[in-house]
C-alpha positions as a Markdown table, in Angstrom:
| # | Residue | x | y | z |
|---|---|---|---|---|
| 1 | Met | -47.0 | 65.5 | -58.3 |
| 2 | Ala | -49.5 | 63.3 | -56.5 |
| 3 | Gly | -50.0 | 60.8 | -59.1 |
| 4 | His | -46.3 | 60.6 | -60.0 |
| 5 | Ser | -46.0 | 59.8 | -56.1 |
| 6 | Gly | -48.2 | 57.0 | -56.7 |
| 7 | Asp | -45.9 | 55.5 | -59.2 |
| 8 | Val | -43.1 | 55.9 | -57.1 |
| 9 | Val | -44.7 | 53.5 | -54.6 |
| 10 | Phe | -46.4 | 51.3 | -56.4 |
| 11 | Asp | -42.9 | 50.2 | -58.3 |
| 12 | Glu | -41.2 | 50.0 | -55.4 |
| 13 | Leu | -43.8 | 47.6 | -53.8 |
| 14 | Ala | -44.2 | 45.9 | -57.0 |
| 15 | Gly | -40.5 | 45.5 | -57.2 |
| 16 | Ala | -40.1 | 44.1 | -53.6 |
| 17 | Ile | -43.0 | 41.8 | -54.1 |
| 18 | Leu | -41.6 | 40.5 | -57.6 |
| 19 | Arg | -37.9 | 40.3 | -56.2 |
| 20 | Gly | -38.7 | 38.2 | -53.0 |
| 21 | Asp | -37.8 | 41.0 | -50.5 |
| 22 | Leu | -41.8 | 40.9 | -49.6 |
| 23 | Pro | -41.8 | 37.2 | -49.9 |
| 24 | Ala | -45.4 | 35.4 | -50.4 |
| 25 | Arg | -47.5 | 34.8 | -47.7 |
| 26 | Ser | -45.9 | 38.1 | -45.7 |
| 27 | Thr | -48.2 | 40.4 | -44.3 |
| 28 | Leu | -47.3 | 44.5 | -45.7 |
| 29 | Pro | -46.6 | 47.0 | -43.0 |
| 30 | Pro | -49.5 | 49.4 | -42.2 |
| 31 | Glu | -50.1 | 52.0 | -44.3 |
| 32 | Arg | -48.9 | 55.0 | -42.2 |
| 33 | Val | -45.2 | 53.1 | -42.2 |
| 34 | Phe | -45.2 | 53.4 | -46.4 |
| 35 | Ala | -46.4 | 57.0 | -46.1 |
| 36 | Glu | -43.5 | 58.1 | -43.7 |
| 37 | Arg | -41.0 | 56.0 | -45.8 |
| 38 | Tyr | -42.2 | 57.8 | -49.1 |
| 39 | Gly | -43.2 | 60.7 | -48.0 |
| 40 | Val | -46.8 | 60.7 | -49.5 |
| 41 | Ser | -49.9 | 60.7 | -48.0 |
| 42 | Arg | -51.5 | 57.2 | -46.8 |
| 43 | Ile | -54.1 | 57.7 | -49.6 |
| 44 | Ile | -51.3 | 57.6 | -51.8 |
| 45 | Val | -50.1 | 54.2 | -50.3 |
| 46 | Arg | -53.4 | 52.7 | -50.3 |
| 47 | Gln | -53.9 | 53.3 | -53.9 |
| 48 | Ala | -50.7 | 51.6 | -55.1 |
| 49 | Val | -51.4 | 48.6 | -52.4 |
| 50 | His | -54.9 | 48.4 | -54.5 |
| 51 | Arg | -53.2 | 48.4 | -57.5 |
| 52 | Leu | -50.9 | 45.4 | -56.1 |
| 53 | Ala | -54.4 | 43.9 | -55.6 |
| 54 | Asp | -56.2 | 44.3 | -58.9 |
| 55 | Leu | -52.3 | 42.3 | -60.8 |
| 56 | Gly | -53.5 | 39.9 | -57.8 |
| 57 | Leu | -50.0 | 40.5 | -56.2 |
| 58 | Val | -51.3 | 41.2 | -53.0 |
| 59 | Arg | -55.0 | 40.2 | -50.8 |
| 60 | Val | -56.2 | 43.1 | -49.2 |
| 61 | Arg | -58.7 | 42.0 | -46.2 |
| 62 | Gln | -61.1 | 45.1 | -45.1 |
| 63 | Gly | -60.0 | 45.7 | -41.5 |
| 64 | Gly | -56.6 | 43.2 | -41.7 |
| 65 | Ala | -53.6 | 43.0 | -42.8 |
| 66 | Thr | -52.6 | 43.0 | -46.6 |
| 67 | Thr | -50.9 | 39.6 | -47.6 |
| 68 | Val | -48.1 | 39.5 | -50.3 |
| 69 | Leu | -48.9 | 37.0 | -52.7 |
| 70 | Asp | -47.4 | 34.3 | -55.0 |
| 71 | Pro | -46.1 | 36.6 | -58.1 |
| 72 | Glu | -45.5 | 32.9 | -59.8 |
| 73 | Glu | -49.3 | 32.1 | -59.6 |
| 74 | Ala | -50.4 | 36.0 | -60.8 |
| 75 | Thr | -52.5 | 35.2 | -64.1 |
| 76 | Asp | -52.5 | 38.8 | -65.1 |
| 77 | Leu | -50.5 | 39.5 | -68.3 |
| 78 | Arg | -49.2 | 43.1 | -66.9 |
| 79 | Val | -47.3 | 41.4 | -64.2 |
| 80 | Leu | -44.6 | 40.2 | -67.0 |
| 81 | Gly | -44.4 | 43.6 | -67.8 |
| 82 | Leu | -43.3 | 44.4 | -64.4 |
| 83 | Leu | -40.9 | 41.7 | -64.0 |
| 84 | Tyr | -39.2 | 42.8 | -67.1 |
| 85 | Arg | -39.1 | 46.0 | -65.9 |
| 86 | Leu | -38.7 | 46.0 | -62.0 |
| 87 | Ala | -37.5 | 42.6 | -61.1 |
| 88 | Pro | -34.5 | 41.7 | -62.9 |
| 89 | Gly | -31.7 | 40.6 | -60.4 |
| 90 | Glu | -29.9 | 37.4 | -58.7 |
| 91 | Ser | -32.4 | 36.8 | -56.2 |
| 92 | Ser | -35.3 | 37.4 | -58.4 |
| 93 | Leu | -38.4 | 35.4 | -60.1 |
| 94 | Leu | -37.1 | 36.7 | -63.2 |
| 95 | Asp | -33.3 | 37.0 | -63.8 |
| 96 | Arg | -31.7 | 38.8 | -66.8 |
| 97 | Asn | -30.8 | 35.3 | -68.3 |
| 98 | Asp | -34.6 | 34.2 | -68.3 |
| 99 | Met | -35.3 | 37.7 | -70.4 |
| 100 | Ile | -32.5 | 37.1 | -73.2 |
| 101 | Glu | -33.4 | 33.2 | -73.5 |
| 102 | Lys | -37.3 | 34.3 | -73.6 |
| 103 | Gln | -35.7 | 36.9 | -76.5 |
| 104 | Tyr | -34.0 | 34.4 | -78.5 |
| 105 | Leu | -36.5 | 31.7 | -78.4 |
| 106 | Gln | -39.3 | 34.4 | -79.5 |
| 107 | Gly | -37.1 | 35.4 | -82.4 |
| 108 | Leu | -36.8 | 31.5 | -82.9 |
| 109 | Ser | -40.9 | 31.4 | -83.2 |
| 110 | Ile | -41.1 | 34.8 | -85.6 |
| 111 | Val | -38.2 | 33.2 | -88.3 |
| 112 | Ser | -40.4 | 30.2 | -88.4 |
| 113 | Val | -43.6 | 32.0 | -89.2 |
| 114 | Ala | -42.3 | 33.9 | -91.5 |
| 115 | Ser | -40.3 | 31.5 | -93.3 |
| 116 | Arg | -43.4 | 29.7 | -94.1 |
| 117 | Arg | -46.1 | 32.3 | -94.1 |
| 118 | Ala | -44.7 | 35.6 | -95.4 |
| 119 | Ala | -45.0 | 36.5 | -98.8 |
| 120 | Pro | -42.2 | 36.6 | -101.2 |
| 121 | Glu | -42.0 | 40.6 | -102.0 |
| 122 | Ser | -42.7 | 41.1 | -97.8 |
| 123 | Leu | -39.1 | 39.4 | -97.2 |
| 124 | Arg | -37.1 | 41.0 | -99.8 |
| 125 | Arg | -38.4 | 44.5 | -98.5 |
| 126 | Ile | -36.7 | 43.3 | -95.2 |
| 127 | Glu | -33.5 | 42.1 | -97.2 |
| 128 | Arg | -33.3 | 45.6 | -99.2 |
| 129 | Leu | -33.6 | 46.9 | -95.5 |
| 130 | Val | -30.7 | 45.1 | -94.3 |
| 131 | Glu | -28.7 | 46.1 | -97.1 |
| 132 | Ala | -29.1 | 49.6 | -96.0 |
| 133 | Tyr | -27.8 | 49.0 | -93.3 |
| 134 | Ala | -24.8 | 47.0 | -94.2 |
| 135 | His | -23.7 | 49.1 | -97.3 |
| 136 | Gly | -26.6 | 51.4 | -98.3 |
| 137 | Glu | -27.1 | 54.9 | -96.5 |
| 138 | Leu | -27.8 | 53.7 | -93.3 |
| 139 | Lys | -24.2 | 52.1 | -93.3 |
| 140 | His | -23.2 | 54.4 | -90.4 |
| 141 | Ala | -26.3 | 53.9 | -88.3 |
| 142 | Pro | -26.7 | 52.1 | -84.7 |
| 143 | Val | -27.1 | 48.2 | -85.3 |
| 144 | Glu | -29.9 | 48.8 | -82.6 |
| 145 | Glu | -31.9 | 50.5 | -85.4 |
| 146 | Leu | -31.8 | 47.5 | -87.7 |
| 147 | Glu | -32.5 | 45.1 | -85.6 |
| 148 | Glu | -35.7 | 46.6 | -83.9 |
| 149 | Gln | -36.9 | 47.4 | -88.1 |
| 150 | Phe | -35.9 | 43.9 | -89.0 |
| 151 | Trp | -37.8 | 42.0 | -86.0 |
| 152 | Arg | -40.5 | 44.4 | -86.4 |
| 153 | Ala | -40.8 | 44.1 | -90.2 |
| 154 | Leu | -40.3 | 40.1 | -89.9 |
| 155 | Ala | -43.1 | 39.6 | -87.1 |
| 156 | Lys | -45.4 | 41.5 | -89.7 |
| 157 | Ala | -44.6 | 39.7 | -92.5 |
| 158 | Gly | -45.5 | 36.5 | -90.5 |
| 159 | Gly | -49.1 | 37.7 | -90.2 |
| 160 | Asn | -49.0 | 35.9 | -86.5 |
| 161 | Arg | -50.6 | 39.5 | -84.8 |
| 162 | Ile | -49.6 | 38.0 | -80.9 |
| 163 | Phe | -46.0 | 38.2 | -82.1 |
| 164 | Val | -46.6 | 41.8 | -83.9 |
| 165 | Ile | -47.8 | 43.1 | -80.6 |
| 166 | Glu | -45.2 | 41.5 | -78.3 |
| 167 | Val | -42.2 | 42.6 | -80.9 |
| 168 | Gly | -43.8 | 46.3 | -80.4 |
| 169 | Trp | -44.1 | 45.9 | -76.5 |
| 170 | Trp | -40.7 | 44.7 | -76.2 |
| 171 | Tyr | -39.1 | 47.8 | -78.0 |
| 172 | Asp | -41.8 | 50.6 | -76.7 |
| 173 | Val | -41.5 | 49.2 | -73.3 |
| 174 | Leu | -38.3 | 47.7 | -72.6 |
| 175 | Arg | -35.7 | 50.1 | -73.9 |
| 176 | Asp | -33.1 | 49.1 | -71.1 |
| 177 | Arg | -33.5 | 45.2 | -72.1 |
| 178 | Pro | -30.4 | 42.9 | -71.3 |
| 179 | Trp | -28.3 | 41.4 | -73.6 |
| 180 | Pro | -25.7 | 38.8 | -73.6 |
| 181 | Ala | -22.0 | 39.8 | -73.2 |
| 182 | Arg | -20.9 | 37.9 | -76.3 |
| 183 | Val | -23.2 | 39.8 | -78.5 |
| 184 | Ala | -23.2 | 43.3 | -77.0 |
| 185 | Ser | -19.3 | 43.0 | -77.8 |
| 186 | Leu | -19.7 | 42.0 | -81.0 |
| 187 | Pro | -18.6 | 44.5 | -83.7 |
| 188 | Arg | -21.2 | 46.3 | -85.9 |
| 189 | Arg | -20.4 | 44.6 | -88.9 |
| 190 | Thr | -20.7 | 40.9 | -87.7 |
| 191 | Arg | -24.2 | 41.4 | -86.5 |
| 192 | Val | -25.1 | 43.3 | -89.2 |
| 193 | Ala | -23.8 | 40.4 | -91.3 |
| 194 | Phe | -26.0 | 37.7 | -89.1 |
| 195 | Tyr | -28.9 | 39.8 | -90.5 |
| 196 | Ala | -28.0 | 39.8 | -94.2 |
| 197 | Glu | -27.1 | 36.0 | -93.9 |
| 198 | Leu | -30.9 | 35.2 | -92.6 |
| 199 | Ala | -32.6 | 37.7 | -94.7 |
| 200 | Arg | -31.2 | 35.7 | -97.7 |
| 201 | Arg | -32.0 | 32.5 | -96.4 |
| 202 | Leu | -35.5 | 33.8 | -95.7 |
| 203 | Val | -35.8 | 35.2 | -99.1 |
| 204 | Ala | -33.8 | 31.6 | -100.7 |
| 205 | Arg | -36.1 | 29.3 | -98.7 |
| 206 | Glu | -32.7 | 28.4 | -97.6 |
| 207 | His | -33.0 | 26.6 | -93.9 |
| 208 | Pro | -33.5 | 29.9 | -92.0 |
| 209 | Val | -34.4 | 28.2 | -89.0 |
| 210 | Ala | -31.8 | 26.2 | -88.8 |
| 211 | Tyr | -29.4 | 28.9 | -89.7 |
| 212 | Tyr | -31.0 | 31.1 | -86.7 |
| 213 | Leu | -30.6 | 28.0 | -84.6 |
| 214 | Glu | -27.6 | 27.4 | -85.4 |
| 215 | Thr | -26.2 | 30.8 | -84.8 |
| 216 | Val | -28.0 | 31.6 | -81.2 |
| 217 | Gln | -27.4 | 28.0 | -79.9 |
| 218 | Pro | -24.1 | 28.5 | -78.0 |
| 219 | Ile | -26.0 | 31.7 | -76.4 |
| 220 | Leu | -28.7 | 29.6 | -75.2 |
| 221 | Asp | -26.6 | 26.8 | -73.8 |
| 222 | Ala | -24.3 | 29.0 | -71.9 |
| 223 | Leu | -27.4 | 30.7 | -70.2 |
| 224 | Val | -28.7 | 26.9 | -69.3 |
| 225 | Gly | -25.4 | 25.9 | -68.2 |
| 226 | Arg | -25.3 | 29.2 | -66.2 |
| 227 | Arg | -28.6 | 28.9 | -64.8 |
| 228 | Arg | -27.5 | 25.2 | -63.7 |
| 229 | Ala | -24.5 | 26.1 | -62.3 |
């Protein structure tokens, strides 16, 4: 139970820092304040604060106040996972549009690498996978299952191990990742058709990158326009 309580305190404090509720250069209240707020011991609070310090989100000074650091200056990649998991919101360093934009641009990179480096048989296997969801034994399965299998397989086919790890992280950690409204509202058959055409073009070497970008560009334009507004 103590470990679970420590995770709760850590998540609450990390989320507050990443959303700006605890701004950079401010100081954290004394440990006893958080201990009373969350109903835990001061040791639990201290452990959570030291985890934040290990990530570069706060600076702990022995015998002095703990200072909140600017999360944009953090260099520990674990902070990115916390941003995705804890921070999205209108006042956040990372809002949902940033997450969606990153997702689609990463997809563009994966398609580009696979179109240049993937073995023909690997691409044909992906095409057969999509066919199973379109007309075969998986035609009633959720489209989200296809999307996950497609991107995992395509990243692996491209042979870039960083993309393989990133895609695995994306699907293993971010089960509640956001979707653009215009995508989430599309019928299953439309989303499957996109993957079928993309797989076909990858196999045929028929400008898959241009097709992907043409399809997602309106989504990216809408995100950028909304951000500028």
